[in-house]
TORTI-815095 format. One record per residue (C-alpha): x, y, z; residue in three letters. Coordinates in steps of 0.1 Angstrom, whole numbers, plus 5000, padded with zeros to 4 digits. Layout:
XYZala;...
This chain:
500050005000met;501550334990ala;502150595015val;501750945002pro;504451215009phe;503251475033pro;502251805021asp;505052065018pro;505352275049ala;504252625049ser;506852875039glu;506153055072thr;507752765093asp;511552825097pro;512252455105ala;510752345073ala;512752565050arg;514952395024leu;517652665020leu;519552825049ala;518753195050glu;519553445076ala;516553545096ala;515753915100pro;517854065128gly;520153755131asp;523853855131asn;525453515141val;527153355111pro;527352975109pro;530552815122leu;532452525107ser;533052215127val;536752295130ser;535952645142gln;533552515168leu;535952245180ser;538752495182ala;536552735202ala;535552455226ile;539252355229lys;540252715239arg;537452735264thr;538352405280val;542052475281glu;541552825294asp;539152715321gly;541152405332phe;544752495325ala;545952335357arg;543952065375val;544651785400arg;542351485396val;542051195420arg;540750865406gly;541350495400glu;543450395370leu;541650185343ser;542850045310gly;546450145317ala;548850075288lys;552150205275arg;552350245237ala;555350145217ala;556050515213ser;556550545251gly;553350745257his;551150625286phe;547350605281tyr;544750525308ala;541350645322ala;540650795356leu;537350695371lys;535350705402asp;531950565410asp;530050795386asn;532350925359ala;535350855337leu;537851075320ile;540650975296asp;544151075303met;547451065284val;551051115296met;553651185270trp;556850985267lys;559151225285gly;556951245316gln;556050875316ala;559750785316ala;560250965350arg;557450785368leu;558450665402ala;556250355400phe;554650135374arg;551050235370pro;548549945370glu;544749915369asp;543049955402gly;545650185417ile;544150515430glu;546250805419val;546351185418ile;547051315383ala;548151675377thr;547951835343gly;545652035320lys;542351945304leu;542151955266thr;540051825238thr;540651585210tyr;538851725180pro;539251415159gly;536851225181arg;534951505198ser;536351395232lys;538151575260tyr;541051425279gln;543551505307leu;547151565296val;549051455327val;552451605338asp;552851415371thr;551151105384leu;551351015421glu;549850735442val;546950865463ala;547950785499gly;549550495517glu;546550265511gly;547050305473ala;550750245478leu;550049925497met;547749805469leu;550449885444leu;552949695466phe;550749385468glu;550049385430lys;553749415422leu;554649155448lys;552148905434ala;553348965398arg;557048925406leu;556348635428gly;554648455400glu;557848495380glu;559848305408gly;561848605419leu;561048535456phe;561448145455asp;563348015486gln;564947745465asp;566948005446ser;568348165478lys;572148145482gln;573748065516pro;575848345531leu;579648295533pro;580848185567arg;583748435567leu;583648685538pro;586948855531arg;585349155511val;581949305518ile;580149545494gly;577649795509val;575149975488val;573850275507thr;574150655512ser;577750755521pro;576651035544thr;573950865566gly;574250695599ala;573650355583val;577150315569ile;578650435602arg;576650175621asp;577649895597ile;581349985597leu;581350025635his;579649685640arg;581949505616leu;585049655634ala;583749525667asp;582949175655arg;585449095628phe;587249375608pro;586849315571met;587649485538his;584549695530val;583749865497ile;580950125497val;579050205466trp;577350545473pro;573750585460val;570650785467leu;568250595489val;565050785481gln;563651025456gly;564051055418asp;566650815404gly;567250635437ala;565950295424ala;568150315393ala;571250395413gln;570650105437val;570049865409ala;573149985391asn;575249945422ala;574149585428ile;574849495392arg;578149675393gly;579349465423phe;578249155405asp;580149255374ala;583549285391ile;585849015379ala;587748795404pro;591448885406gly;591049235392gly;592349565406pro;589149605426val;588449295447pro;585149115441arg;582849115472pro;581948785488asp;578848945502leu;576649255493val;574549445519ile;571849675506val;570949915535ala;568850215544arg;567450365575gly;563850365585gly;561050585570gly;557550585556ser;556450355529ile;556950645505glu;560550705517asp;561350335512leu;559550305479trp;562850295458ala;563449945473phe;560049825460asn;560849925425glu;560949635400glu;564449735387val;565949685423val;564049365429val;565349215396arg;568949325403ala;568849145437leu;567248835422ala;569848815394asp;572948895416cys;575348595418arg;576848725450ile;574948645482pro;572948955494thr;571449085526ile;568649335525ser;568649575555ala;566049845545val;564250035573gly;563449915608his;562249575619glu;558649655611thr;559349785576asp;559049545547thr;560049605511thr;560149385480leu;563949395483ala;563649195515asp;561848915495tyr;564348925466ala;567548925487ala;569048595500asp;568648715536arg;566648985553arg;568049175583ala;565749375605pro;568249665607thr;571549765591pro;573349675623thr;571849335623ala;573049295587ala;576649345599ala;576049085626glu;574748835600met;577748915577ala;580548815600val;581048615632pro;582648745664val;586448695660arg;586948645698ala;584248375698glu;586048205669leu;589348225686gln;587848075718glu;586147805697leu;589447715680leu;591147695714leu;588447465727gln;588647245697arg;592447235698ala;592247125734gly;589746865726arg;591846735697met;594946715719ile;592946535746ala;591546295721ala;595046225707ala;596446165742asn;593545945751arg;593945745719his;597745715726gln;597045595762ala;594445335750leu;596845215724ala;599645175751gly;597244985773glu;596244765744arg;599944705735leu;600744615771thr;597844365772ala;598844205740leu;602544185751ala;601543965780arg;600343705756his;603543705736leu;606143425743pro;609443515761arg;612343635740arg;614543335750glu;611743095739ala;611643275705leu;615343275700tyr;616142915712ala;615042735680pro;616942985659gln;620042955680arg;619942575677gln;619442595639arg;622442835638leu;624642585657asp;623642305634asp;624442515604ser;627842615618gly;628742255624asp;627742145589arg;629742435575leu;632842345595asp;632641975584arg;632042085548ser;635142305547gln;637442045563arg;636141785537his;636842025508arg;640342105520leu;641041735523ala;639941675487val;641941965474ile;645041855492ala;644741505478glu;644341645443arg;647441865447leu;649441575459ala;648441365429thr;649341635404arg;652541745421ser;654041405416gly;654341475379ala;656441785385leu;659941615389arg;663041825386pro;664541605358ser;661541675336leu;661742045342leu;665442055333ala;664941865302arg;662242105291arg;664542395299trp;667442265279asp;665142205249arg;663742555249asp;667242715253arg;668642515223ala;665742635202arg;666343005212ile;670042975204glu;669242835169gly;666943125162leu;669743365173gly;672243205149arg;669643235121leu;669143605129leu;672843675127asp;673143505094ser;670443725080leu;672044055092asp;673044255061pro;675944415080arg;677544065080ala;677444075042leu;678944425041leu;681944295061ser;682544045033arg;682944305006gly;679444374996tyr;677844724994ala;674244854998met;673145104971val;670745384980arg;669345674960asp;669246034973thr;665845974990gly;667345685010gly;665445404991ala;667545084983ile;668345054946val;668144694934thr;668544724895thr;670844894871ala;667945064854ala;666845234887lys;670545334893ala;670845504859glu;667545674865gln;668545794899ala;671845944887gly;673246014921his;673745724946leu;675145644979trp;677145324986leu;677145195021gln;680144975031phe;680844815064ala;682945115076asp;680845405061gly;679045565031glu;680445704998val;678545924973pro;678845824937val;677645964904gln;676245764875val;678145844843ala;676946174829gly;675346294861gly;676146564886asp;677746534919ala;675546344944ala;673746574968pro;673646495005pro;671146235017leu;668146365036pro;668446345074ala;665546095076ala;666845875047ala;670645905054lys;671945555063pro;673445505096ala;677245515101arg;679245205108lys;678245075142pro;680745035169ser;682044695176pro;680244695209asp;676844785194ala;674244515195pro;673344335162lys;670244455144arg;667544215133gly;666444155098gln;663444385102gly;665644685103glu;666444655066leu;662944745056phe;
């Protein structure tokens, strides 16, 4: 069924006009959307240039750019907020949903979505109750990661030689620690000075812990055997740097055993859960770190006395046991008697054996000495002497000097060699003739006068009659 269009409105009805026309007496020109948005923005920013708003965080998130976005809400309203990267990087805590905060900044609009939002400069936790809620949330989250597990705790060294202390260098805490260590057991202490509250305190404490852990053993700066993180008492806000995640992670990652001594006995921080041991006060941390030297010396003396007494007692018992055993041993004479008898028997057998051997040797000598008669020895002597005399006569007959005495001569060249043929004589040219009574130089026909013989080759002069005869071997 067709529905008819309504009748055109009367020209006298302004709301039914098709074209926009200025009404008589109207001097307000139409604004663009951008103009209206800009006007609203100026009005809002001028009227709320500086505001402090208290509310609960909701939808908290940090963008990749570093900006922080969230909403502040209460039971009846909600307002968006943004914190730019520079201000967000300086936050003293990690904002999370459900935390009541006080945001300080200015109200502005976002024309692109026709929204208004709070641009925050500073963000603070609203009171200790909110801080405790933030504390519990952070504790639960880090605990789920295992940063507080007891199984990962390291035992403290019995007697550390170097102790590192992370604290303020000007407060009473470091004086209390050094004084207590000096009273109990003086040690080498290295202080890493840090801020213990306020802006940058958490980063300095974390850097100090990691700095001690990074010291290499055997370097110019000794590596601590124990690290104490200490601060005096204060409110939860004063101690908040030791609840920061960066400090907790540095303590949990430290390979050196650590003691947390932050605040008084009733104060508790997340550093206490992350450290290997918690001390109620800095002075108590020093007492945990080292024993009392006098007590150790007394203990050593007691144990030395016990050791000496035990040794003496053991020696006395051993002596008594030896005496008791000695009573059951046979007498010395009874032990020696069989050996002495065996020695006597062996001596008798040795004596008889020697006498028998001497008798056998004497009999053998007597048997062989009978063949050694003087007549046999003289006969052997005469035979050997006759043989030697025959050899002497043969030697005399072979002596060339005997031939020289019968008119023969020995011919030598100028080098002293014996010349045995005429051809060698002609070739030599100059010769020496040796007679029984001396030498005479001669010249082969056509040659020059004979030069003198060399000293080494010159033949010997005629020997004296008393000189001993030479053997045949001297001719060669």
